[in-house]
N, C-alpha and C positions, 0 to 999 in steps of 0.2 A: 626541932624541925629541920630537916635537911634543906640546905640552901646551896645548890650547885650553880655557881656563877663563874664564868671564865675569868681568868686574870686579864686585865686590859689597861691600856694607858688612856688618859683623857687629855685633850687640849681644848681649853675653853676660850673662845674669842670674845664673847659678850656676856653680860649679865642676863639673867632670866627676864624676859620681857612679855611673856604670855602665860595664860593658864594652861595652855595645851602645847604639846610638842609633836613634831613630825619626825618619826624615826625612819631612816632610809638605810636598809642593809645594802652593802656595796662590796663588790669584789671585781676589780679590773673591767668595769663596764666601758671605760674609755670614752669614745665619741658619743655613745648613747647617753651617758650621764651629763656630758657637757651640753648636749642638746636639751636634755630635760631641765638643766639648771637655767638655761636661757628662757625656756617656756615658763618656769616658775617665777623668774624675775619679771617677765612681762605681765604675769598675773598678780604681781605685788605680794606673793606668798610669804616672802621673807619678812614682810612688815606685819603680817597677820598672825604668824605662828613661828615658834622657835624650831629651826631645822637642825637635826642632829644626825650625823653620819655614823653608822655602825659598820665599821670596816673590818674585813677579814684579812687585810694585808695587801691592799692594792699597790701596784708599782707603776701605774699608767698615767700618773699626774692628776687624777681626779681628787686625790686627798692631799694635795700640796697645801700647806697652811695658808700661804698667800692667796691662793685661789679661793679657798673656803672663806677666809676672812673678808675678802673684797666682794664676794657675792652675797654675803649676809648670813652664812651658816653660823649657828651658835656654838657648836662643839663638834669635835672629832673624837670618836672612841675607836680604839684599835685593839682587836682581840689578840691575845697572846696564846699560842698553842693551837691544838686541833679543834675542829668543830665544823658545823654547817649552819643552816638557817636558824634553827631554834637556839643554838648556842649564841649566835650573834644578836638575835633579838632579845634574848634574856639579858645580855649585856646592856642593851638599850633600856629595857624596862627597869633594871636595877638602878641604873644611873638616873633615869627620869623620875622614878619614885623618890629617890633620895634628894632630888632637886625640888620636890614639892609640886610637881605638875598634877593637875586634876584629871587630865585625859591624855591618851596617847594614840596617835594616828600612825599607821605604817603604810608605806608604799614602796614598791621596788624601784631600783635605780637604773633600770634598763630602757627607760623612755617608752614603755608600752602603755602606761596608764595616763589618762588625761587628768592632770593634777588640778584642773579647774573645778573638780568635784570636791576639793578640800572644804569649801564653804559648807557643803551639805553635811559633812561629818562634824564640823564645828557646831553647826546648828543643832544636830541631833544630840551631841554631848551637852549642849546648853539646855536642851529639853529633858535631860535626865536619863538618856539611854546609856546602857552599860556596855553593850556590844552592838556595833554598827558594821554591817557587812556591805561592801561595795559589790554590786551585781550587774553583770551584762544582760541578765535574763529577765529583768523586770521592766515595766514600762519606763521608757526614757533611757534605758541602758543600751549599750551597743558593743558587739564583738566584731572586730574587723580582721579579716584574713586569719581567723582562728583555724589551725590545722584540723582537718576533718576528724582524724582519729581522736584527737584531744577533745573536740566538741562532743563526739559520741560518748566518750568515757565520762565526761563531766555530767552530761544530761541523763545517761542511762545506768551509770554505776555510782558515781560520787553523790549526785543529788538524792537519789532514793535512799542510799545507805545512810548518808548524813541526816536526812530527814527522819528516818527511822530511829537513829540513835539519839537525836536531839528531841524528838517528840514535837517538832515544829518544822514547817516547810522552810528549808534553806536552799537557795538556788545556785550559789556560786562560791562555795566555801574553799575552793582551791585558790581563790583570788586573795592575794596578800594585801590588797587595798582595803583597809578596815580600821576600826577604832575601838578602844576599850576605855572604860572609866577606871579611875584609881580605886574606887570602892570594889570593883570586880576583881582586879588583879591582886589586890592585897587581902582579899577574903581568905580566911584560913582554910576554907573548904576547896579552894582552887589550887593553890600551891604550884605556880608555874615554874618555880626555881628548883627543879629536880633533875637529876642526871639522866632520867629516862627520856628527857627532851633534849635532843642534840641535832637532829636533822630537820624534818618537816612535821614532826609530831604535833607541835603546838598549833599549827595551822588547823588541824582537825580537832584536837582536844578542846581548845578554848571555846569555840562556838557551841559545842555539845554541852559543855559544863555550864555555860551561861544560860542556856535554855533550860536544862534540867534543874538548876538551882533557882529558877524563877526570876532571874535578872531581866531587866527591860531590854528587849532585843528588837532590832529593825534592820531593814536593808535599804540602801540608797542606790539610785542608778549611776553607773559609771561607764566609761568607754575604755576598752582595752584593745589595742591595735598591735598585731604582729606585722613586722615588715613582710612585704609580699615575697614569697619564696624563701623566707628565712624564719627560723624558730629559735631566737635567742632565749635559752633556758639552761638552768643549772641541773635540771632533772630530765632524763630522757633515756631512750633505749629500753631494751628488755629488762635489764637489771633495775633501772629506775622505775619502770612501771610495776614490777613485782614488789619493789620496796613500798610504793604508794599503796598497793593493794594490801600489803601486810599491815600498814597503819590502820586502814579501814577495818581489818580483821580485829585488831586490838581494841579499836573503838567499839565494835559490836559487843565484845566481851568485857568492856569497861576496865580494861587493864591499866588505863592511864589515870583512873580515879585514885585519889590519894589512899583510900582505904584498901583498894585492891593492890595497888603498887606496893604498899608496905607489907601486906600479907605475903605477896609473892617473894619479896626480898628476904623474909624471915624463914622461908622453906629451906 
């Protein structure tokens, strides 16, 4: 079985202290991540869950070992070589699975997400859910200063297409604030560790696969706030939007499913 995982270094500050880990993809978020860390400390999150940074090579001080150790982060993983979001998160999943965690929560490191919702994800994992999606669009959720074009695209393109592909109503699958069970990510029918996943493909593929394979799926309300007049994002512009649409196209034709992927590679 193919297992495409980037080379990475790991620095571990503490022993495993929780059943679950919080994986935070990071790349030069600077002050945004410093603010997020302070909010997480105020919520005592570092005492509730093991926090692991999945770094793409930041040079802004957010991954300084002394800072991470003093604030309570459990580990720092640094990707070597090229990649994007899926590459970095595969690094985190690989490490966390080998560490024996029962569930994995992901959240961005740009201070857009209210990490106070972490408790809802932990509770859902405890109740046996395999895929838990944070959503701004269900009761109790909130989107603040969401750019108009992005709001329209999410509600009138992404939501109906993803719902069609999954066979289940999914409201906010561009949101990286989500969680997975160990059972789901290690199921041989899922196979997230493939080279086809390098950018943002896993964000789309995993919820569809969880629904189609009959895993236990739910959404929990979250708040996602954009700074007023600013759109901190690694994806944007015409090329970025075309790329996102191409991923949806591949989802419609099931190109990311393991059986389709390997048939395509054999041609």
